[in-house]
Structures are given as C-alpha cells and as structure tokens.
Residue, then its C-alpha position, 0 to 999 in steps of 0.5 A: m500500500n502506498l502512503r496516501a492510501i494509509a493516510v485516507i484509511l486513518l482519516v476515515t477511521g478517525l472521523l468514524a470514531i469521532a462521529v460515534l464516540g463524540p456525542r457520548w462524550l459530550f452528553s456524558k454525566n459530568s456529576s461527581t457525587d453519587d447523590a446528585p439528581l439523574h440527568a437526561s434519560e438515565s435509569c436508576d435501580l430502585l433495589a440498589g439504592t435511593c433514586s433522586w430527582k427534581h420536579n417543580g423545584g422540589l427534591w423527590q426520592a424513591s426507594m424500594t425493598l423486597a420482602r417475602e411473605d409466605t411464598t409471595e415476593l412483595f415489593r415495598l415502594e417508598v416515595k418522598g417529596p414535597d406535599t403536593g396535595e395530589r394523589l401519587t400513582g405508580i405505573l408498573r411496566g415491563q422494561t425488557m418485555y411488555l406485559g401490560e401496565y399495572p397501577v400501583p396506588l401510593a398511600r400517604n405514610e403515617a408520618g405524612d412525609g411520603w407515600n408507600a405502596e406494596f405490590v407483587p409484579p406479574v410473573c413472566t413464564l417466558e423470561p425468568n429475569m425480568t426488568w420492570r419500570i415504574d413511572i410515578n404520576k402526580g394526579q393524572t400527569l407523569m412526573p418527570a424530572e426537570n428537563q430530564s427523563i428518569t426511569l425507575v427500574f428494578s430487576y428480579r427473578s420470580a421465586a415461583l420460576k426459581t423453584t419450577k426451574q430447579g425441580 
C-alpha cells in the first residue's frame, strides 16, 4: 500500500470514531457525587439504592425493598417529596418485555412525609429475569424530572420460576 492510501484509511477511521464516540462524550454525566439528581434519560435501580430527582423545584426520592411473605415476593415502594396535595400513582411496566401496565396506588405514610405502596409484579413464564419500570404520576400527569427523563427500574427473578426451574 502506498502512503496516501494509509493516510485516507486513518482519516476515515478517525472521523468514524469521532462521529460515534463524540456525542457520548459530550452528553456524558459530568456529576461527581453519587447523590446528585439523574440527568437526561438515565435509569436508576430502585433495589440498589435511593433514586433522586427534581420536579417543580422540589427534591423527590424513591426507594424500594423486597420482602417475602409466605411464598409471595412483595415489593415495598417508598416515595418522598414535597406535599403536593395530589394523589401519587405508580405505573408498573415491563422494561425488557411488555406485559401490560399495572397501577400501583401510593398511600400517604403515617408520618405524612411520603407515600408507600406494596405490590407483587406479574410473573413472566417466558423470561425468568425480568426488568420492570415504574413511572410515578402526580394526579393524572407523569412526573418527570426537570428537563430530564428518569426511569425507575428494578430487576428480579420470580421465586415461583426459581423453584419450577430447579425441580
């Protein structure tokens, strides 16, 4: 190969690398703190820790735990934020597979500083490891983060499928 052909190949490769990696670098998360609110279209794993975002100038937080009652896996969702006077509802959807939409009504907690819900996600018999998404609605409106899109997700493997697959 001559020198000119090598230069053209390197130039084209460099331009492709910039075209593919440039936007990722420009729009990457530049926050250095773990408790900073999420930015543009980020996911937050509810089972890994507390998710935070801003809405209408107020700070909101959501967290979730998994409990087992008898043979049922019960998820407990807790949302804290400014008192809006409006009802909060979660909408549960499959993230890795669409299985419909399931309302998760949130009730005010006893302390009056947040909302709680308990729910059992539907069992998917085709996909043992399912990732779910919960969208929080304030009244009838989706409550996104300010100038952002936030996705609250969690993954789990159903106990019913664990015992079926092992036996």
